[in-house]
PDBQT receptor file of N, H, CA, C and O in Angstrom, charges set to zero:
ATOM      1  N   MET A   1      56.346   1.396 -71.955  1.00  0.00    +0.000 N 
ATOM      2  CA  MET A   1      55.860   0.539 -73.198  1.00  0.00    +0.000 C 
ATOM      3  C   MET A   1      55.202   1.456 -73.521  1.00  0.00    +0.000 C 
ATOM      4  O   MET A   1      54.354   1.819 -72.706  1.00  0.00    +0.000 OA
ATOM      5  N   ASP A   2      55.308   2.151 -74.731  1.00  0.00    +0.000 N 
ATOM      6  H   ASP A   2      55.997   1.856 -75.393  1.00  0.00    +0.000 HD
ATOM      7  CA  ASP A   2      54.014   3.014 -75.661  1.00  0.00    +0.000 C 
ATOM      8  C   ASP A   2      53.191   1.975 -76.045  1.00  0.00    +0.000 C 
ATOM      9  O   ASP A   2      53.364   1.003 -76.782  1.00  0.00    +0.000 OA
ATOM     10  N   GLN A   3      51.760   2.598 -75.044  1.00  0.00    +0.000 N 
ATOM     11  H   GLN A   3      51.619   3.387 -74.446  1.00  0.00    +0.000 HD
ATOM     12  CA  GLN A   3      50.102   1.491 -74.954  1.00  0.00    +0.000 C 
ATOM     13  C   GLN A   3      49.853   1.852 -76.539  1.00  0.00    +0.000 C 
ATOM     14  O   GLN A   3      49.657   0.906 -77.303  1.00  0.00    +0.000 OA
ATOM     15  N   VAL A   4      49.856   3.213 -77.062  1.00  0.00    +0.000 N 
ATOM     16  H   VAL A   4      50.016   3.981 -76.441  1.00  0.00    +0.000 HD
ATOM     17  CA  VAL A   4      49.177   3.351 -78.050  1.00  0.00    +0.000 C 
ATOM     18  C   VAL A   4      49.738   2.831 -79.293  1.00  0.00    +0.000 C 
ATOM     19  O   VAL A   4      49.075   2.218 -80.129  1.00  0.00    +0.000 OA
ATOM     20  N   ARG A   5      51.095   3.122 -79.394  1.00  0.00    +0.000 N 
ATOM     21  H   ARG A   5      51.633   3.620 -78.715  1.00  0.00    +0.000 HD
ATOM     22  CA  ARG A   5      51.964   2.348 -80.900  1.00  0.00    +0.000 C 
ATOM     23  C   ARG A   5      51.500   1.148 -80.360  1.00  0.00    +0.000 C 
ATOM     24  O   ARG A   5      50.775   0.594 -81.187  1.00  0.00    +0.000 OA
ATOM     25  N   ILE A   6      51.618   0.447 -79.222  1.00  0.00    +0.000 N 
ATOM     26  H   ILE A   6      52.206   0.897 -78.551  1.00  0.00    +0.000 HD
ATOM     27  CA  ILE A   6      50.989  -1.126 -79.027  1.00  0.00    +0.000 C 
ATOM     28  C   ILE A   6      50.114  -1.318 -80.123  1.00  0.00    +0.000 C 
ATOM     29  O   ILE A   6      50.347  -1.814 -81.225  1.00  0.00    +0.000 OA
ATOM     30  N   GLY A   7      48.558  -0.620 -79.417  1.00  0.00    +0.000 N 
ATOM     31  H   GLY A   7      48.369  -0.217 -78.521  1.00  0.00    +0.000 HD
ATOM     32  CA  GLY A   7      47.696  -1.081 -79.673  1.00  0.00    +0.000 C 
ATOM     33  C   GLY A   7      47.726  -0.544 -81.548  1.00  0.00    +0.000 C 
ATOM     34  O   GLY A   7      47.577  -1.357 -82.460  1.00  0.00    +0.000 OA
ATOM     35  N   LYS A   8      47.898   0.621 -81.712  1.00  0.00    +0.000 N 
ATOM     36  H   LYS A   8      48.019   1.281 -80.971  1.00  0.00    +0.000 HD
ATOM     37  CA  LYS A   8      48.288   0.052 -83.429  1.00  0.00    +0.000 C 
ATOM     38  C   LYS A   8      48.951  -1.032 -84.032  1.00  0.00    +0.000 C 
ATOM     39  O   LYS A   8      48.765  -1.373 -85.200  1.00  0.00    +0.000 OA
ATOM     40  N   PHE A   9      49.665  -1.535 -83.305  1.00  0.00    +0.000 N 
ATOM     41  H   PHE A   9      49.817  -1.258 -82.356  1.00  0.00    +0.000 HD
ATOM     42  CA  PHE A   9      50.267  -3.299 -84.049  1.00  0.00    +0.000 C 
ATOM     43  C   PHE A   9      49.691  -3.383 -83.977  1.00  0.00    +0.000 C 
ATOM     44  O   PHE A   9      49.071  -2.730 -84.816  1.00  0.00    +0.000 OA
ATOM     45  N   ILE A  10      48.901  -4.079 -83.162  1.00  0.00    +0.000 N 
ATOM     46  H   ILE A  10      49.405  -4.610 -82.480  1.00  0.00    +0.000 HD
ATOM     47  CA  ILE A  10      47.773  -5.188 -82.795  1.00  0.00    +0.000 C 
ATOM     48  C   ILE A  10      46.755  -4.695 -83.770  1.00  0.00    +0.000 C 
ATOM     49  O   ILE A  10      46.210  -5.575 -84.436  1.00  0.00    +0.000 OA
ATOM     50  N   ALA A  11      46.418  -3.552 -83.969  1.00  0.00    +0.000 N 
ATOM     51  H   ALA A  11      46.861  -2.837 -83.428  1.00  0.00    +0.000 HD
ATOM     52  CA  ALA A  11      44.918  -3.672 -84.960  1.00  0.00    +0.000 C 
ATOM     53  C   ALA A  11      45.815  -3.951 -86.167  1.00  0.00    +0.000 C 
ATOM     54  O   ALA A  11      45.262  -4.645 -87.020  1.00  0.00    +0.000 OA
ATOM     55  N   LYS A  12      46.999  -3.595 -86.426  1.00  0.00    +0.000 N 
ATOM     56  H   LYS A  12      47.448  -3.031 -85.733  1.00  0.00    +0.000 HD
ATOM     57  CA  LYS A  12      47.288  -3.987 -87.860  1.00  0.00    +0.000 C 
ATOM     58  C   LYS A  12      47.383  -5.044 -88.146  1.00  0.00    +0.000 C 
ATOM     59  O   LYS A  12      47.057  -5.604 -89.193  1.00  0.00    +0.000 OA
ATOM     60  N   LEU A  13      47.985  -5.549 -86.963  1.00  0.00    +0.000 N 
ATOM     61  H   LEU A  13      48.250  -5.094 -86.113  1.00  0.00    +0.000 HD
ATOM     62  CA  LEU A  13      48.309  -7.189 -87.644  1.00  0.00    +0.000 C 
ATOM     63  C   LEU A  13      46.762  -8.106 -87.910  1.00  0.00    +0.000 C 
ATOM     64  O   LEU A  13      46.406  -8.890 -88.789  1.00  0.00    +0.000 OA
ATOM     65  N   ARG A  14      46.185  -7.627 -86.839  1.00  0.00    +0.000 N 
ATOM     66  H   ARG A  14      46.473  -6.990 -86.125  1.00  0.00    +0.000 HD
ATOM     67  CA  ARG A  14      44.611  -8.088 -86.793  1.00  0.00    +0.000 C 
ATOM     68  C   ARG A  14      44.069  -7.802 -88.449  1.00  0.00    +0.000 C 
ATOM     69  O   ARG A  14      43.535  -8.716 -89.077  1.00  0.00    +0.000 OA
ATOM     70  N   ASN A  15      44.302  -6.282 -89.120  1.00  0.00    +0.000 N 
ATOM     71  H   ASN A  15      44.736  -5.540 -88.610  1.00  0.00    +0.000 HD
ATOM     72  CA  ASN A  15      43.254  -6.212 -89.847  1.00  0.00    +0.000 C 
ATOM     73  C   ASN A  15      43.943  -6.767 -91.512  1.00  0.00    +0.000 C 
ATOM     74  O   ASN A  15      43.395  -6.895 -92.607  1.00  0.00    +0.000 OA
ATOM     75  N   GLU A  16      45.053  -6.946 -91.153  1.00  0.00    +0.000 N 
ATOM     76  H   GLU A  16      45.499  -6.842 -90.264  1.00  0.00    +0.000 HD
ATOM     77  CA  GLU A  16      45.917  -7.703 -92.090  1.00  0.00    +0.000 C 
ATOM     78  C   GLU A  16      45.637  -9.095 -92.409  1.00  0.00    +0.000 C 
ATOM     79  O   GLU A  16      46.009  -9.534 -93.498  1.00  0.00    +0.000 OA
ATOM     80  N   LYS A  17      44.844 -10.052 -91.340  1.00  0.00    +0.000 N 
ATOM     81  H   LYS A  17      44.542  -9.696 -90.455  1.00  0.00    +0.000 HD
ATOM     82  CA  LYS A  17      44.405 -10.857 -90.871  1.00  0.00    +0.000 C 
ATOM     83  C   LYS A  17      42.961 -11.070 -91.190  1.00  0.00    +0.000 C 
ATOM     84  O   LYS A  17      42.318 -12.103 -90.999  1.00  0.00    +0.000 OA
ATOM     85  N   ASN A  18      42.450  -9.693 -91.818  1.00  0.00    +0.000 N 
ATOM     86  H   ASN A  18      42.972  -8.854 -91.974  1.00  0.00    +0.000 HD
ATOM     87  CA  ASN A  18      40.874  -9.643 -92.021  1.00  0.00    +0.000 C 
ATOM     88  C   ASN A  18      40.234 -10.077 -90.972  1.00  0.00    +0.000 C 
ATOM     89  O   ASN A  18      39.182 -10.625 -91.299  1.00  0.00    +0.000 OA
ATOM     90  N   MET A  19      40.445 -10.063 -89.730  1.00  0.00    +0.000 N 
ATOM     91  H   MET A  19      41.301  -9.618 -89.464  1.00  0.00    +0.000 HD
ATOM     92  CA  MET A  19      39.661 -10.239 -88.506  1.00  0.00    +0.000 C 
ATOM     93  C   MET A  19      39.085  -9.751 -87.790  1.00  0.00    +0.000 C 
ATOM     94  O   MET A  19      39.944  -8.969 -87.384  1.00  0.00    +0.000 OA
ATOM     95  N   THR A  20      38.159  -9.516 -87.176  1.00  0.00    +0.000 N 
ATOM     96  H   THR A  20      37.460 -10.152 -87.506  1.00  0.00    +0.000 HD
ATOM     97  CA  THR A  20      37.280  -8.770 -86.873  1.00  0.00    +0.000 C 
ATOM     98  C   THR A  20      37.945  -8.908 -84.625  1.00  0.00    +0.000 C 
ATOM     99  O   THR A  20      38.510  -9.819 -84.019  1.00  0.00    +0.000 OA
ATOM    100  N   GLN A  21      37.424  -7.434 -84.141  1.00  0.00    +0.000 N 
ATOM    101  H   GLN A  21      36.965  -6.694 -84.633  1.00  0.00    +0.000 HD
ATOM    102  CA  GLN A  21      38.106  -7.770 -82.857  1.00  0.00    +0.000 C 
ATOM    103  C   GLN A  21      37.509  -9.143 -82.076  1.00  0.00    +0.000 C 
ATOM    104  O   GLN A  21      37.996  -9.792 -81.151  1.00  0.00    +0.000 OA
ATOM    105  N   GLN A  22      36.009  -9.353 -82.977  1.00  0.00    +0.000 N 
ATOM    106  H   GLN A  22      35.613  -8.826 -83.729  1.00  0.00    +0.000 HD
ATOM    107  CA  GLN A  22      35.478 -10.580 -81.871  1.00  0.00    +0.000 C 
ATOM    108  C   GLN A  22      36.030 -11.797 -82.102  1.00  0.00    +0.000 C 
ATOM    109  O   GLN A  22      35.905 -12.824 -81.434  1.00  0.00    +0.000 OA
ATOM    110  N   GLU A  23      36.669 -11.606 -83.127  1.00  0.00    +0.000 N 
ATOM    111  H   GLU A  23      36.771 -10.773 -83.669  1.00  0.00    +0.000 HD
ATOM    112  CA  GLU A  23      37.684 -13.135 -84.028  1.00  0.00    +0.000 C 
ATOM    113  C   GLU A  23      38.632 -13.370 -83.143  1.00  0.00    +0.000 C 
ATOM    114  O   GLU A  23      38.574 -14.446 -82.550  1.00  0.00    +0.000 OA
ATOM    115  N   LEU A  24      39.568 -12.575 -82.880  1.00  0.00    +0.000 N 
ATOM    116  H   LEU A  24      39.616 -11.700 -83.363  1.00  0.00    +0.000 HD
ATOM    117  CA  LEU A  24      40.540 -12.251 -82.430  1.00  0.00    +0.000 C 
ATOM    118  C   LEU A  24      40.349 -11.994 -81.081  1.00  0.00    +0.000 C 
ATOM    119  O   LEU A  24      41.494 -11.908 -80.638  1.00  0.00    +0.000 OA
ATOM    120  N   ALA A  25      39.517 -11.809 -80.111  1.00  0.00    +0.000 N 
ATOM    121  H   ALA A  25      38.587 -11.879 -80.471  1.00  0.00    +0.000 HD
ATOM    122  CA  ALA A  25      39.233 -12.620 -79.066  1.00  0.00    +0.000 C 
ATOM    123  C   ALA A  25      39.017 -13.606 -78.325  1.00  0.00    +0.000 C 
ATOM    124  O   ALA A  25      39.449 -13.901 -77.211  1.00  0.00    +0.000 OA
ATOM    125  N   TYR A  26      38.050 -14.288 -79.282  1.00  0.00    +0.000 N 
ATOM    126  H   TYR A  26      37.699 -14.048 -80.187  1.00  0.00    +0.000 HD
ATOM    127  CA  TYR A  26      37.752 -15.603 -79.224  1.00  0.00    +0.000 C 
ATOM    128  C   TYR A  26      39.013 -16.752 -79.473  1.00  0.00    +0.000 C 
ATOM    129  O   TYR A  26      38.953 -17.879 -78.980  1.00  0.00    +0.000 OA
ATOM    130  N   LYS A  27      40.305 -16.221 -80.424  1.00  0.00    +0.000 N 
ATOM    131  H   LYS A  27      40.354 -15.306 -80.825  1.00  0.00    +0.000 HD
ATOM    132  CA  LYS A  27      41.105 -16.836 -80.857  1.00  0.00    +0.000 C 
ATOM    133  C   LYS A  27      42.225 -16.987 -79.225  1.00  0.00    +0.000 C 
ATOM    134  O   LYS A  27      42.689 -18.031 -78.765  1.00  0.00    +0.000 OA
ATOM    135  N   ILE A  28      42.362 -15.788 -78.760  1.00  0.00    +0.000 N 
ATOM    136  H   ILE A  28      41.985 -14.940 -79.134  1.00  0.00    +0.000 HD
ATOM    137  CA  ILE A  28      42.817 -16.050 -77.573  1.00  0.00    +0.000 C 
ATOM    138  C   ILE A  28      42.718 -15.622 -76.422  1.00  0.00    +0.000 C 
ATOM    139  O   ILE A  28      43.516 -14.890 -75.837  1.00  0.00    +0.000 OA
ATOM    140  N   GLY A  29      41.538 -16.145 -75.963  1.00  0.00    +0.000 N 
ATOM    141  H   GLY A  29      40.890 -16.740 -76.438  1.00  0.00    +0.000 HD
ATOM    142  CA  GLY A  29      40.529 -16.175 -75.339  1.00  0.00    +0.000 C 
ATOM    143  C   GLY A  29      40.199 -15.253 -74.090  1.00  0.00    +0.000 C 
ATOM    144  O   GLY A  29      40.085 -15.587 -72.911  1.00  0.00    +0.000 OA
ATOM    145  N   VAL A  30      40.052 -13.768 -74.779  1.00  0.00    +0.000 N 
ATOM    146  H   VAL A  30      40.144 -13.496 -75.737  1.00  0.00    +0.000 HD
ATOM    147  CA  VAL A  30      39.640 -12.653 -74.003  1.00  0.00    +0.000 C 
ATOM    148  C   VAL A  30      38.739 -12.276 -74.840  1.00  0.00    +0.000 C 
ATOM    149  O   VAL A  30      38.461 -12.692 -75.964  1.00  0.00    +0.000 OA
ATOM    150  N   THR A  31      38.055 -10.983 -73.840  1.00  0.00    +0.000 N 
ATOM    151  H   THR A  31      38.281 -10.645 -72.927  1.00  0.00    +0.000 HD
ATOM    152  CA  THR A  31      36.960 -10.443 -74.572  1.00  0.00    +0.000 C 
ATOM    153  C   THR A  31      37.444  -9.501 -75.617  1.00  0.00    +0.000 C 
ATOM    154  O   THR A  31      38.569  -9.004 -75.666  1.00  0.00    +0.000 OA
ATOM    155  N   ASP A  32      36.143  -9.256 -76.717  1.00  0.00    +0.000 N 
ATOM    156  H   ASP A  32      35.229  -9.659 -76.678  1.00  0.00    +0.000 HD
ATOM    157  CA  ASP A  32      36.317  -8.277 -77.514  1.00  0.00    +0.000 C 
ATOM    158  C   ASP A  32      36.227  -6.936 -77.043  1.00  0.00    +0.000 C 
ATOM    159  O   ASP A  32      36.095  -6.113 -77.949  1.00  0.00    +0.000 OA
ATOM    160  N   ARG A  33      36.255  -6.555 -76.075  1.00  0.00    +0.000 N 
ATOM    161  H   ARG A  33      36.362  -7.223 -75.339  1.00  0.00    +0.000 HD
ATOM    162  CA  ARG A  33      36.121  -5.334 -75.423  1.00  0.00    +0.000 C 
ATOM    163  C   ARG A  33      37.555  -5.239 -74.810  1.00  0.00    +0.000 C 
ATOM    164  O   ARG A  33      38.012  -4.100 -74.719  1.00  0.00    +0.000 OA
ATOM    165  N   ALA A  34      38.303  -6.245 -74.391  1.00  0.00    +0.000 N 
ATOM    166  H   ALA A  34      37.932  -7.171 -74.464  1.00  0.00    +0.000 HD
ATOM    167  CA  ALA A  34      39.809  -6.020 -74.060  1.00  0.00    +0.000 C 
ATOM    168  C   ALA A  34      40.187  -5.700 -75.141  1.00  0.00    +0.000 C 
ATOM    169  O   ALA A  34      40.525  -4.517 -75.189  1.00  0.00    +0.000 OA
ATOM    170  N   ILE A  35      40.342  -6.597 -76.642  1.00  0.00    +0.000 N 
ATOM    171  H   ILE A  35      40.067  -7.558 -76.602  1.00  0.00    +0.000 HD
ATOM    172  CA  ILE A  35      40.885  -6.116 -77.971  1.00  0.00    +0.000 C 
ATOM    173  C   ILE A  35      40.561  -4.644 -77.917  1.00  0.00    +0.000 C 
ATOM    174  O   ILE A  35      41.571  -3.975 -77.698  1.00  0.00    +0.000 OA
ATOM    175  N   SER A  36      39.646  -4.062 -78.028  1.00  0.00    +0.000 N 
ATOM    176  H   SER A  36      38.826  -4.605 -78.206  1.00  0.00    +0.000 HD
ATOM    177  CA  SER A  36      39.117  -2.757 -78.481  1.00  0.00    +0.000 C 
ATOM    178  C   SER A  36      40.033  -1.788 -77.372  1.00  0.00    +0.000 C 
ATOM    179  O   SER A  36      40.615  -0.901 -77.997  1.00  0.00    +0.000 OA
ATOM    180  N   LYS A  37      40.309  -1.734 -75.866  1.00  0.00    +0.000 N 
ATOM    181  H   LYS A  37      39.836  -2.454 -75.358  1.00  0.00    +0.000 HD
ATOM    182  CA  LYS A  37      41.118  -1.430 -75.148  1.00  0.00    +0.000 C 
ATOM    183  C   LYS A  37      42.449  -1.063 -75.372  1.00  0.00    +0.000 C 
ATOM    184  O   LYS A  37      43.143  -0.048 -75.338  1.00  0.00    +0.000 OA
ATOM    185  N   TRP A  38      42.580  -2.554 -75.673  1.00  0.00    +0.000 N 
ATOM    186  H   TRP A  38      42.015  -3.379 -75.700  1.00  0.00    +0.000 HD
ATOM    187  CA  TRP A  38      44.144  -2.474 -76.301  1.00  0.00    +0.000 C 
ATOM    188  C   TRP A  38      44.601  -1.957 -77.387  1.00  0.00    +0.000 C 
ATOM    189  O   TRP A  38      45.675  -1.359 -77.446  1.00  0.00    +0.000 OA
ATOM    190  N   GLU A  39      43.829  -2.141 -78.340  1.00  0.00    +0.000 N 
ATOM    191  H   GLU A  39      42.957  -2.627 -78.292  1.00  0.00    +0.000 HD
ATOM    192  CA  GLU A  39      43.944  -1.043 -79.660  1.00  0.00    +0.000 C 
ATOM    193  C   GLU A  39      43.874   0.248 -79.535  1.00  0.00    +0.000 C 
ATOM    194  O   GLU A  39      44.561   0.978 -80.250  1.00  0.00    +0.000 OA
ATOM    195  N   ASN A  40      43.166   0.652 -78.755  1.00  0.00    +0.000 N 
ATOM    196  H   ASN A  40      42.609   0.059 -78.175  1.00  0.00    +0.000 HD
ATOM    197  CA  ASN A  40      43.215   2.475 -78.098  1.00  0.00    +0.000 C 
ATOM    198  C   ASN A  40      44.046   2.829 -77.210  1.00  0.00    +0.000 C 
ATOM    199  O   ASN A  40      44.194   3.986 -76.816  1.00  0.00    +0.000 OA
ATOM    200  N   GLY A  41      44.624   1.906 -76.846  1.00  0.00    +0.000 N 
ATOM    201  H   GLY A  41      44.504   0.966 -77.166  1.00  0.00    +0.000 HD
ATOM    202  CA  GLY A  41      45.798   2.791 -75.810  1.00  0.00    +0.000 C 
ATOM    203  C   GLY A  41      44.887   2.735 -74.553  1.00  0.00    +0.000 C 
ATOM    204  O   GLY A  41      45.500   3.278 -73.634  1.00  0.00    +0.000 OA
ATOM    205  N   VAL A  42      44.104   2.452 -74.290  1.00  0.00    +0.000 N 
ATOM    206  H   VAL A  42      43.606   2.011 -75.036  1.00  0.00    +0.000 HD
ATOM    207  CA  VAL A  42      43.342   2.518 -73.114  1.00  0.00    +0.000 C 
ATOM    208  C   VAL A  42      44.060   1.248 -71.803  1.00  0.00    +0.000 C 
ATOM    209  O   VAL A  42      44.384   1.591 -70.666  1.00  0.00    +0.000 OA
ATOM    210  N   SER A  43      44.148   0.109 -72.232  1.00  0.00    +0.000 N 
ATOM    211  H   SER A  43      43.885  -0.170 -73.156  1.00  0.00    +0.000 HD
ATOM    212  CA  SER A  43      44.574  -0.775 -71.039  1.00  0.00    +0.000 C 
ATOM    213  C   SER A  43      45.537  -1.953 -71.782  1.00  0.00    +0.000 C 
ATOM    214  O   SER A  43      45.355  -2.296 -72.950  1.00  0.00    +0.000 OA
ATOM    215  N   LEU A  44      46.599  -2.516 -70.904  1.00  0.00    +0.000 N 
ATOM    216  H   LEU A  44      46.747  -2.237 -69.956  1.00  0.00    +0.000 HD
ATOM    217  CA  LEU A  44      47.431  -3.629 -71.710  1.00  0.00    +0.000 C 
ATOM    218  C   LEU A  44      47.241  -4.551 -70.671  1.00  0.00    +0.000 C 
ATOM    219  O   LEU A  44      46.782  -4.226 -69.576  1.00  0.00    +0.000 OA
ATOM    220  N   VAL A  45      47.691  -6.068 -71.076  1.00  0.00    +0.000 N 
ATOM    221  H   VAL A  45      48.065  -6.331 -71.965  1.00  0.00    +0.000 HD
ATOM    222  CA  VAL A  45      47.518  -6.911 -69.951  1.00  0.00    +0.000 C 
ATOM    223  C   VAL A  45      49.291  -6.930 -69.168  1.00  0.00    +0.000 C 
ATOM    224  O   VAL A  45      50.283  -6.888 -69.896  1.00  0.00    +0.000 OA
ATOM    225  N   LYS A  46      49.382  -6.987 -67.897  1.00  0.00    +0.000 N 
ATOM    226  H   LYS A  46      48.577  -7.022 -67.306  1.00  0.00    +0.000 HD
ATOM    227  CA  LYS A  46      50.547  -7.015 -67.707  1.00  0.00    +0.000 C 
ATOM    228  C   LYS A  46      50.657  -8.234 -66.830  1.00  0.00    +0.000 C 
ATOM    229  O   LYS A  46      51.757  -8.597 -66.412  1.00  0.00    +0.000 OA
TER     230      LYS A  46
């Protein structure tokens, strides 16, 4: 998997829904730092 492409995809969808990273994190039960890492291609959940 290409972590950078997936991160950009997550950010695109989140922005289309006008959600903050914190709102998305709360909705799916993770931290906003996790969302940030995913969107920046630093880390993905396996």
